[in-house]
Structure formats: C-alpha cells, structure tokens
C-alpha positions as CSV (number, residue, x, y, z in Angstrom):
1,X,-9.1,30.5,16.2
2,X,-5.2,30.9,15.0
3,X,-5.3,33.0,12.2
4,X,-1.7,31.6,11.3
5,X,-3.2,27.6,12.1
6,X,-6.2,28.3,9.4
7,X,-3.9,30.0,6.7
8,X,-1.5,26.7,6.8
9,X,-4.8,24.6,6.2
10,X,-6.3,26.3,4.0
11,X,-2.8,26.6,1.7
12,X,-2.5,22.6,1.8
13,X,-6.1,22.4,0.7
14,X,-5.9,25.0,-2.5
15,X,-2.9,23.2,-3.5
16,X,-4.3,20.0,-3.3
17,X,-7.5,21.5,-4.7
18,X,-5.5,22.2,-7.7
19,X,-4.0,19.1,-8.3
20,X,-7.3,16.9,-8.4
21,X,-8.3,19.6,-11.0
22,X,-5.3,18.8,-12.7
23,X,-6.0,15.1,-12.2
24,X,-9.3,14.9,-13.7
25,X,-8.6,16.3,-16.8
26,X,-6.9,12.9,-17.4
27,X,-9.4,10.9,-16.3
28,X,-11.3,9.7,-19.4
29,X,-10.3,5.6,-18.9
30,X,-10.8,3.3,-16.3
31,X,-6.6,2.5,-16.8
32,X,-6.6,6.5,-15.8
33,X,-9.0,6.8,-13.1
34,X,-7.5,3.2,-11.1
35,X,-3.9,2.9,-11.8
36,X,-3.2,6.5,-13.8
37,X,-2.3,4.5,-16.9
38,X,1.1,3.0,-15.6
39,X,2.9,6.7,-16.2
40,X,4.0,7.1,-12.7
41,X,8.0,6.6,-12.6
42,X,9.5,4.6,-10.4
43,X,10.6,7.3,-8.1
44,X,7.4,9.2,-8.1
45,X,5.3,5.7,-7.6
46,X,8.3,5.4,-4.2
47,X,7.2,9.1,-2.9
48,X,3.7,7.6,-3.2
49,X,4.1,4.5,-1.5
50,X,6.2,6.1,1.0
51,X,3.2,8.5,1.4
52,X,0.6,6.3,1.6
53,X,2.5,4.0,5.1
54,X,3.4,7.2,6.1
55,X,0.2,7.7,8.3
56,X,-1.1,9.8,11.0
57,X,-0.5,6.9,13.6
58,X,3.5,6.9,12.5
59,X,3.9,10.4,12.3
60,X,1.9,11.9,15.0
61,X,2.1,7.7,17.2
62,X,5.6,7.4,16.7
63,X,7.2,10.4,17.8
64,X,4.6,10.5,20.9
65,X,4.8,7.0,21.5
66,X,9.1,7.1,21.9
67,X,8.7,10.5,23.8
68,X,6.2,8.7,26.5
69,X,7.6,5.1,26.4
70,X,11.0,5.2,25.1
71,X,12.9,2.4,23.3
72,X,9.5,0.3,22.9
73,X,8.3,3.0,20.8
74,X,10.9,2.6,18.6
75,X,10.1,-0.9,17.9
76,X,6.9,0.2,15.8
77,X,9.0,2.0,13.1
78,X,11.5,-1.0,13.2
79,X,8.8,-3.1,12.4
80,X,7.3,-0.8,9.7
81,X,10.1,-0.7,8.2
82,X,11.7,-4.4,7.9
83,X,7.9,-4.9,6.8
84,X,9.5,-3.9,3.3
85,X,11.9,-6.7,2.7
86,X,9.2,-9.1,2.7
87,X,7.3,-7.1,0.0
88,X,10.2,-6.4,-2.1
89,X,11.5,-10.5,-2.3
90,X,8.1,-12.0,-2.3
91,X,5.3,-10.1,-3.2
92,X,5.9,-7.4,-5.4
93,X,7.1,-8.3,-8.9
94,X,4.7,-10.6,-9.3
95,X,1.5,-8.4,-8.3
96,X,2.6,-6.6,-10.8
97,X,3.1,-9.2,-13.6
98,X,-0.3,-10.9,-12.6
99,X,-2.8,-7.9,-11.7
100,X,-4.1,-4.7,-13.6
101,X,-6.0,-3.0,-11.2
102,X,-7.0,-4.7,-7.5
103,X,-5.3,-7.6,-5.3
104,X,-9.1,-9.9,-7.2
105,X,-7.1,-9.8,-10.1
106,X,-3.7,-11.1,-8.9
107,X,-5.6,-14.1,-7.6
108,X,-8.5,-14.7,-10.2
109,X,-4.9,-14.8,-12.7
110,X,-4.5,-18.1,-11.3
111,X,-8.2,-19.2,-10.0
112,X,-10.7,-17.5,-12.5
113,X,-13.7,-18.0,-9.4
114,X,-16.5,-15.7,-8.8
115,X,-16.2,-16.8,-5.3
116,X,-12.4,-15.8,-5.0
117,X,-13.2,-12.1,-6.3
118,X,-15.7,-11.6,-4.1
119,X,-13.9,-12.9,-0.9
120,X,-10.5,-10.7,-1.8
121,X,-13.4,-7.4,-3.0
122,X,-15.1,-7.7,1.0
123,X,-11.0,-8.1,2.3
124,X,-10.3,-5.0,0.3
125,X,-13.2,-3.2,1.6
126,X,-13.1,-4.6,5.4
127,X,-9.3,-3.5,5.8
128,X,-9.9,-0.2,4.1
129,X,-12.3,0.8,6.3
130,X,-10.7,-0.3,9.4
131,X,-8.2,1.7,8.3
132,X,-10.0,4.8,7.1
133,X,-11.9,5.5,10.6
134,X,-9.0,6.0,13.3
135,X,-7.7,8.4,10.7
136,X,-10.9,10.3,10.1
137,X,-11.0,10.5,14.2
138,X,-7.5,11.7,14.7
139,X,-7.7,14.1,11.8
140,X,-11.1,15.3,13.7
141,X,-9.5,16.0,17.1
142,X,-6.2,17.5,15.5
143,X,-8.6,19.8,14.2
144,X,-10.8,20.6,16.8
145,X,-7.8,21.4,18.6
146,X,-6.1,23.8,16.5
147,X,-8.7,25.3,14.7
148,X,-11.3,25.4,17.6
149,X,-13.5,24.1,14.8
150,X,-16.6,21.4,16.1
151,X,-15.0,17.7,15.7
152,X,-18.4,17.0,13.5
153,X,-17.5,19.6,11.1
154,X,-13.6,18.5,11.4
155,X,-14.4,15.1,10.3
156,X,-16.9,16.0,7.5
157,X,-14.1,18.4,6.3
158,X,-11.4,15.8,6.1
159,X,-14.4,13.2,4.8
160,X,-15.3,15.7,2.0
161,X,-12.0,16.4,0.7
162,X,-11.2,12.6,0.5
163,X,-13.8,11.7,-1.4
164,X,-13.5,14.9,-4.2
165,X,-10.2,13.5,-4.5
166,X,-11.3,10.5,-5.9
167,X,-14.7,11.1,-7.2
168,X,-12.9,13.5,-9.6
169,X,-8.9,13.0,-9.7
170,X,-8.9,9.1,-8.8
171,X,-5.2,7.4,-8.4
172,X,-3.7,10.5,-10.5
173,X,-4.7,12.9,-8.0
174,X,-4.3,10.7,-5.2
175,X,-0.6,9.7,-6.4
176,X,0.0,13.5,-6.6
177,X,-1.4,14.3,-3.4
178,X,0.9,11.5,-1.7
179,X,3.6,12.9,-3.5
180,X,3.5,15.8,-2.3
181,X,2.6,15.2,0.9
182,X,5.7,13.1,1.3
183,X,8.1,15.5,0.3
184,X,6.4,18.2,2.6
185,X,6.5,15.7,5.4
186,X,9.6,14.6,4.6
187,X,11.4,18.4,4.9
188,X,8.9,19.5,7.9
189,X,10.1,16.4,9.8
190,X,14.1,17.0,8.4
191,X,13.9,20.8,9.6
192,X,12.0,19.8,12.9
193,X,15.3,17.5,13.9
194,X,17.6,20.1,12.9
195,X,16.8,22.6,15.4
196,X,16.3,20.0,17.7
197,X,20.2,18.8,17.7
198,X,20.9,22.6,17.4
199,X,19.4,23.2,20.7
200,X,21.8,20.2,22.1
201,X,24.9,21.5,20.5
202,X,24.3,19.0,17.9
203,X,25.9,16.6,20.7
204,X,23.6,13.1,21.3
205,X,25.2,12.3,24.6
206,X,23.8,15.9,25.7
207,X,20.4,15.4,24.3
208,X,20.1,11.9,26.3
209,X,21.1,13.2,29.0
210,X,18.7,15.9,28.8
211,X,16.1,13.0,28.1
212,X,17.4,11.1,31.1
213,X,16.2,14.4,33.1
214,X,12.7,14.9,31.2
215,X,11.3,11.1,31.9
216,X,10.0,9.5,35.1
217,X,11.6,6.1,33.4
218,X,15.3,7.4,33.7
219,X,18.2,5.4,32.3
220,X,14.8,2.4,32.0
221,X,13.5,4.7,29.0
222,X,16.5,3.2,26.4
223,X,15.4,-0.1,27.8
224,X,12.5,-2.5,26.9
225,X,9.4,-3.4,28.8
226,X,8.4,0.2,29.3
227,X,5.2,0.1,26.5
228,X,5.4,-4.0,26.9
229,X,6.2,-6.0,29.7
230,X,5.3,-9.2,28.2
231,X,7.5,-10.5,25.4
232,X,4.9,-12.3,23.7
233,X,2.7,-9.0,23.3
234,X,6.5,-7.8,21.5
235,X,6.5,-10.7,19.3
236,X,2.9,-10.9,18.4
237,X,2.6,-6.7,17.2
238,X,6.0,-7.2,15.1
239,X,4.4,-10.2,13.3
240,X,1.6,-8.3,12.5
241,X,3.4,-5.2,11.3
242,X,6.0,-7.0,9.2
243,X,3.7,-9.3,7.3
244,X,0.6,-6.9,7.6
245,X,2.2,-4.7,4.9
246,X,2.3,-7.9,2.1
247,X,-1.2,-7.8,2.3
248,X,-2.5,-4.3,2.9
249,X,-4.4,-3.5,-0.7
250,X,-4.0,0.3,-0.9
251,X,-0.2,-0.5,-0.7
252,X,-0.3,-3.6,-3.3
253,X,-2.1,-1.7,-6.1
254,X,0.3,0.5,-6.3
255,X,2.7,-2.0,-8.0
256,X,-0.3,-1.1,-11.3
257,X,1.0,2.4,-11.2
258,X,4.5,1.9,-13.2
259,X,5.4,0.8,-16.4
260,X,7.4,-2.1,-15.4
261,X,9.3,-4.7,-13.2
262,X,12.5,-2.6,-12.9
263,X,10.3,0.6,-12.3
264,X,8.6,-1.7,-9.0
265,X,11.7,-2.6,-7.5
266,X,12.6,1.4,-7.9
267,X,9.6,2.3,-6.0
268,X,10.3,-0.4,-3.2
269,X,13.8,0.8,-3.2
270,X,12.3,4.4,-3.0
271,X,10.0,4.0,-0.7
272,X,12.1,1.9,1.7
273,X,14.9,4.5,1.7
274,X,12.2,7.3,2.6
275,X,10.8,5.7,5.3
276,X,14.1,4.6,7.2
277,X,15.1,8.2,7.0
278,X,12.0,9.0,8.5
279,X,11.3,7.1,11.2
280,X,15.3,7.7,12.4
281,X,14.3,11.2,12.2
282,X,11.2,10.3,14.4
283,X,13.1,8.6,17.0
284,X,15.3,12.5,17.4
285,X,11.6,14.4,17.7
286,X,10.6,12.2,20.4
287,X,13.6,12.6,22.3
288,X,14.1,15.9,21.4
289,X,10.3,16.5,22.6
290,X,10.7,14.7,26.2
291,X,13.9,16.7,26.7
292,X,12.4,20.3,25.7
293,X,8.9,19.5,27.1
294,X,9.3,16.6,29.5
295,X,6.8,14.2,30.6
296,X,4.3,15.9,32.5
297,X,3.9,19.0,29.8
298,X,3.5,16.0,27.0
299,X,0.8,14.0,29.4
300,X,-0.9,17.5,30.5
301,X,-2.2,18.4,26.7
302,X,-2.1,14.5,25.5
303,X,-2.1,11.8,27.7
304,X,-2.0,9.8,24.7
305,X,1.1,11.6,23.2
306,X,-0.2,12.1,19.9
307,X,0.5,16.2,20.1
308,X,4.2,15.4,21.0
309,X,5.4,16.6,17.5
310,X,2.7,19.8,17.3
311,X,4.0,20.7,20.8
312,X,7.3,20.6,20.3
313,X,7.2,22.6,17.0
314,X,6.0,25.2,18.8
315,X,7.9,24.8,21.7
316,X,11.3,25.3,19.5
317,X,9.3,27.9,16.4
318,X,6.3,29.5,17.8
319,X,3.0,29.4,16.2
320,X,4.5,29.6,12.1
321,X,6.1,26.2,12.8
322,X,3.6,24.9,15.3
323,X,0.9,25.7,12.2
324,X,3.2,24.0,9.3
325,X,3.8,20.5,11.4
326,X,-0.2,20.7,11.9
327,X,-0.7,21.8,8.5
328,X,1.6,18.9,7.2
329,X,-0.1,16.1,10.1
330,X,-3.4,17.0,7.9
331,X,-2.0,16.9,4.7
332,X,-0.6,12.9,6.0
333,X,-4.1,12.0,7.1
334,X,-5.8,13.2,4.0
335,X,-3.1,11.5,1.5
336,X,-3.8,8.3,3.7
337,X,-7.5,8.4,3.8
338,X,-7.7,9.1,-0.2
339,X,-5.1,6.0,-0.8
340,X,-8.1,4.2,1.2
341,X,-10.9,5.0,-1.0
342,X,-9.2,4.5,-4.4
343,X,-8.6,1.0,-2.9
344,X,-12.0,0.3,-1.7
345,X,-13.3,2.0,-5.0
346,X,-11.5,-0.5,-7.3
347,X,-12.4,-3.2,-5.1
348,X,-16.0,-2.6,-5.6
349,X,-16.2,-1.4,-8.6
350,X,-13.6,-3.5,-10.8
351,X,-14.1,-6.6,-8.7
352,X,-17.7,-7.0,-7.9
353,X,-19.5,-4.0,-10.5
354,X,-17.8,-5.3,-13.6
355,X,-16.6,-8.8,-13.2
356,X,-19.5,-9.8,-11.0
357,X,-22.8,-8.3,-11.5
358,X,-21.8,-6.9,-15.3
359,X,-19.5,-9.8,-16.2
360,X,-17.4,-7.9,-18.5
361,X,-20.4,-6.3,-20.5
362,X,-20.5,-2.5,-20.1
363,X,-18.7,0.4,-21.0
364,X,-15.6,2.4,-19.3
365,X,-17.6,5.5,-19.5
366,X,-20.2,3.5,-17.4
367,X,-17.1,1.7,-15.1
368,X,-16.2,5.2,-14.4
369,X,-19.1,6.5,-13.3
370,X,-19.6,3.3,-10.7
371,X,-16.3,4.1,-9.6
372,X,-17.5,7.4,-8.3
373,X,-20.2,6.6,-6.9
374,X,-18.3,4.0,-5.2
375,X,-16.0,6.1,-3.7
376,X,-18.5,8.6,-2.9
377,X,-20.4,6.1,-0.6
378,X,-17.1,4.6,0.7
379,X,-16.2,8.2,2.2
380,X,-19.9,9.0,3.1
381,X,-19.8,5.4,5.4
382,X,-16.2,6.1,6.4
383,X,-17.3,9.6,7.8
384,X,-20.0,8.2,9.6
385,X,-17.9,5.6,11.5
386,X,-16.1,8.6,12.6
387,X,-18.4,11.4,13.6
388,X,-20.2,8.3,15.6
389,X,-16.9,7.3,17.7
390,X,-15.5,10.5,18.7
391,X,-15.4,9.6,22.4
392,X,-14.3,5.9,21.9
393,X,-10.3,4.9,21.6
394,X,-10.3,3.6,17.7
395,X,-6.5,3.3,17.7
396,X,-6.6,0.0,18.2
397,X,-8.6,-0.3,14.7
398,X,-4.7,0.5,13.4
399,X,-2.9,-2.6,14.7
400,X,-6.3,-4.4,13.4
401,X,-5.9,-3.8,10.0
402,X,-2.6,-4.9,9.5
403,X,-3.1,-8.1,11.7
404,X,-6.5,-8.5,9.0
405,X,-4.0,-7.7,6.0
406,X,-1.3,-10.5,7.7
407,X,-4.1,-13.1,8.1
408,X,-6.2,-13.4,5.0
409,X,-4.5,-11.3,1.9
410,X,-1.8,-12.5,3.0
411,X,-1.6,-16.1,3.1
412,X,-3.5,-16.7,0.0
413,X,-1.2,-14.3,-1.9
414,X,1.4,-16.6,-1.0
415,X,-0.2,-19.6,-1.9
416,X,-1.4,-18.2,-4.9
417,X,1.9,-17.7,-6.1
418,X,4.3,-20.4,-4.8
419,X,1.8,-23.9,-4.1
420,X,1.6,-25.8,-7.0
421,X,-1.1,-27.4,-5.2
422,X,-3.1,-24.5,-4.4
423,X,-6.9,-23.9,-5.4
424,X,-9.7,-21.5,-5.1
425,X,-11.1,-23.4,-2.1
426,X,-7.8,-23.2,-0.5
427,X,-8.2,-19.5,-1.0
428,X,-12.0,-18.7,0.1
429,X,-11.5,-20.9,3.2
430,X,-7.6,-18.8,4.0
431,X,-9.6,-15.4,3.5
432,X,-12.7,-16.7,5.7
433,X,-10.4,-18.2,8.5
434,X,-8.3,-14.7,8.5
435,X,-10.9,-13.1,8.5
436,X,-13.2,-14.4,11.6
437,X,-10.1,-15.3,13.1
438,X,-9.1,-11.3,13.2
439,X,-12.3,-10.2,14.6
440,X,-12.9,-13.1,16.9
441,X,-9.7,-12.5,18.7
442,X,-10.3,-9.0,18.6
443,X,-13.3,-9.3,20.7
444,X,-11.9,-11.7,23.3
445,X,-8.9,-9.5,24.1
446,X,-8.5,-6.2,25.8
447,X,-9.6,-3.6,23.5
448,X,-13.2,-4.8,23.7
449,X,-13.6,-7.0,27.3
450,X,-12.3,-4.8,29.7
451,X,-13.9,-3.8,33.3
452,X,-13.1,-0.6,33.5
453,X,-13.1,1.1,30.0
454,X,-14.2,-1.6,27.5
455,X,-16.9,-2.5,24.9
456,X,-17.6,-5.1,27.1
457,X,-17.2,-4.8,31.0
458,X,-15.5,-7.9,31.8
459,X,-12.0,-9.8,32.0
460,X,-10.7,-10.5,28.7
461,X,-10.4,-14.0,27.8
462,X,-6.7,-13.6,25.8
463,X,-4.5,-10.9,27.2
464,X,-3.1,-9.6,24.1
465,X,-3.6,-6.6,22.8
466,X,-1.9,-7.3,19.9
467,X,-3.2,-10.9,19.1
468,X,-1.6,-11.3,15.2
469,X,-0.1,-14.3,16.6
470,X,-3.1,-16.1,17.3
471,X,-4.8,-14.6,14.3
472,X,-2.3,-15.5,11.5
473,X,-1.5,-18.5,11.8
474,X,-5.0,-19.4,11.5
475,X,-4.9,-17.0,7.9
476,X,-2.7,-19.9,6.4
477,X,-3.8,-23.1,8.7
478,X,-6.8,-22.5,6.9
479,X,-5.9,-21.7,3.2
480,X,-3.7,-24.7,3.6
481,X,-6.4,-27.2,5.4
482,X,-9.0,-25.9,2.8
483,X,-6.7,-26.9,-0.6
484,X,-6.5,-30.6,1.0
485,X,-9.9,-31.2,2.4
486,X,-11.4,-29.8,-0.5
487,X,-8.7,-31.0,-3.1
488,X,-10.4,-30.1,-7.0
489,X,-10.1,-32.3,-10.1
490,X,-8.7,-32.2,-13.2
491,X,-6.1,-29.7,-11.7
492,X,-4.1,-28.6,-14.8
493,X,-0.4,-28.6,-13.6
494,X,1.1,-27.4,-17.0
495,X,-1.2,-24.4,-16.1
496,X,0.2,-24.0,-12.9
497,X,3.8,-23.9,-14.2
498,X,2.5,-21.0,-17.1
499,X,1.3,-18.9,-14.3
500,X,4.2,-19.3,-12.0
501,X,6.3,-18.2,-15.2
502,X,4.7,-15.4,-15.8
503,X,4.6,-14.7,-11.9
504,X,8.0,-14.5,-11.6
505,X,9.0,-12.7,-15.1
506,X,5.6,-11.3,-16.6
507,X,6.4,-13.7,-19.9
508,X,3.4,-15.7,-20.6
509,X,4.1,-19.4,-22.5
510,X,2.0,-21.5,-24.2
511,X,1.1,-25.1,-23.2
512,X,3.6,-27.0,-25.0
513,X,1.3,-29.4,-27.6
514,X,3.9,-32.3,-28.3
C-alpha cells in the first residue's frame, strides 16, 4: 500500500466525518434533515449542485473519453452543461414554489392523489439506485487500484461512509460535503491544467501538435465520428443528457434548500459557471493525457480511459499529485452517492411513510427515525448490488439514469406545471410509460443483447447504445394520452389558474367568489 495515497484518503475521510458530526447536532427537525431548513445561500447551493452533478463519470470518464476518442468525448460535456438551461427556464422556480421536500410534493400540489405520490416515489427510488450503483463500482475499483485493498472491502467502505453522512448529518452534512468537494475538485483540476499548459510553454498549438502525435487517430482526433459512427446515436445521447438533468431528483430537491427564488436563480447561475469552467478544464486534461502519456500508455493501464486523470497527475507531479487527484476522485464519488441517498431517503420517508402509511399523523421524531432507517437500507441495498457487479460493465447505468429521468419525471413535471388539461391519470400513465419504455429499450439494446459480451448472447433488436430517442417520446406520449383518454370530471379550471400563479410567482391566490 502506498503511504502517500493512504494519508490523502484518510485526510478526506476525517474531514468529511467532522462535517457530519457538526451537522448531526443541527438535525432536530424534518425540515433540517430533508432540506437544511432552507438555510443555504445561492452560492453555497450552487456549489452543492455542481458537486452533485460532477460525478465520477463526469470527472474520470470525460477526461478519459476525450483522451481516447477526441472530439466526441467533449460532446458529453457540452450536453451536461446545456441541460441547465432547461432547468433554469422551465423547472427550477416552479419546483421551489410548489414543493417542500420531494418531487412528489410538486406534482401533488396540483393532484393530491396517493397513486401519483406512489409513482413519483418509485421513480425517485429507481433513478437514485441506478445512478448509485456505477458510482460505488467505480469507487471500489479506484480504491483497489490505488490502495491495493480488496474490491469488496473498498465498496463497503464507500457504502458505509455515504450511509453515515445521511443517517447522522442529513441534508446539512450532504450539502457541505458537496461544497467542500466542489472547491477541492475545481482547485485541484485547475492546478493540474495549468501544469499541463506550462509543459507546452502555454502554447495551445504546441499542445495540439503533440496530441496528434500521441493518438492513432491523427488529425481525425479533432473531428466527430470517433466514438459514435451513427449520427442518430449522437442525437439520442444529447437528447438524454439535455433533458435528463431536469428530471433528476437529487438535483431538483436542492431548490428546497434555499430561502427564495432569487437564491434559486443564483444557485443555478453559480452551478452553471462552475460546471462550464470544469468541463473546459477536463478538455485540457484530456488533451494533456494523450499528449504526455499517449494512447497506448493509457489503454495499457485501463482500456476504458477512466484512469487518465490520475495517470496524468502521476506523470506531472509524481506520487504526491497523483494521490491528491485520486483523493479528489474518491471525494467526488462519496459526495455524489450521499446526494443520491438523501433523495431516495426523502422519497420513502416523506412521500410513502409520512403521507401514505401514516397519513400525516406522526411525530417529527418518528419521521426522522424512519428517514434514518431508510438511508441505512438504501445504502445497504446499493452496496450489495455493487458487490455483485464487480466484473460487469455498469457504466451504461449512468446514461440509463438520464433516460429514465427524461422520460418519466420530466414529462410529468412539465405537463403538471404548464398544461391546463393535464390530470392525475396522465401523471400516472406518463410515469409508468417512461419507466417501462426506458427498461425495454435497454433490454433490447446492445448493452444487454450482445453476442460477444452481453447479458443476453444474441444480436440486439435496437442498435443504439443510447436509446433515449425512443424512450423519451414514449414518456411524453404516455402522459398526453393518459390525460386525453381518461379525462376527469368536474376539473376545477380556476384551481389550475391559482396553481399556475403559485408555480410561477409563489403567490397563493384566493378563489374569486363573485
């Protein structure tokens, strides 16, 4: 075991546990546990949102994808960044005005229906678990590589840490772990990018010429088509990335952690700037990796390219810098997973336990106990899944998460807020169609059906690795047809007008009795 690596990892663990201990003293009410009592400022929340969004897949994956596949790798980053425009213009403020703790609150503000709340909670659970598993697998592989610790032990360490953060610290601890992670990640990667540029005399042209020498793609490195030969694949990927963010529960519940809509806007603007700068940095790091290490060197260590950033740090600064970047990667994974656990926990303890099982007749103490037990169970289940998937490529679950969010949550949220004739039946059918369609296109695609290394050894029925272009319209069509085919009698149009005003302004109006 490398002592430098171990000390960096130990430092990260101790610092985050100190944050959790401090946060645990603050958690006396459900408001504090679920949404930190709305106490975060816009800048703090923006840092936390960026921390939630910049996952291990973003940091390690994009640097490696740029280094191996060139231009197409950077397309991922563009999709991630543009997605926040959808959230900013259509989703963020209504979610803040209508909800309290969960996405179920937002939809049930218009449709106070138990079935609707069930569907929203189930959707949040599925999305959170799907996103959590690849993060845990990546963490286990990273720690095993750097510290020479058994994979199972590595996953259990990560699973235990994320559970501790949420069980004891709730949203307060999760938020501050995210904030610290974002500051450290941005600082570390910015420093690494400066070192890369200094190696080429601050001359981008010189860097580009070395990139062309280091990759077998040559000039084609800077052209599209290296990763996706099919334009439909590229379109489908971007559709999922751009629309999926607006349906991710662990991102949207962050709009409940600030006081007012001004802070919501400040949160999104802060997050967008941080994410934009970060992805420019990943581009430099990806170019630096292929220029300084070379394609062959990267593939020899890891064919997926996910270790490109730590390997680049090792070349530029030896064990110390490599340990620092690896520790940042570790913090990234832990922070993102903690955010996913808190969203899944809120979905069960608030939507199902409080609203459905107890029918709002329980104490805050019991709600917090239920939330903590839920966090423990969610952490345990996701850890067990990760332990069983060590030798299986689960990176497709990240893209599937965005597809599920875009095809189930997003149509329901948009129609609930902006369509007067939408109803509870449409919300239920939209969620169901989006979830089912996402799973069906995954099963029929090359991730599962593959004669070489697929779970089902036959030719895929759908050729796309990113089948969002099929699943996402299914969610919208399902929501539309559900509302049209199952119209509800005695729909209160004035009630929608009041709802719409509240969604856009936060002002609650009284029905005109004249």
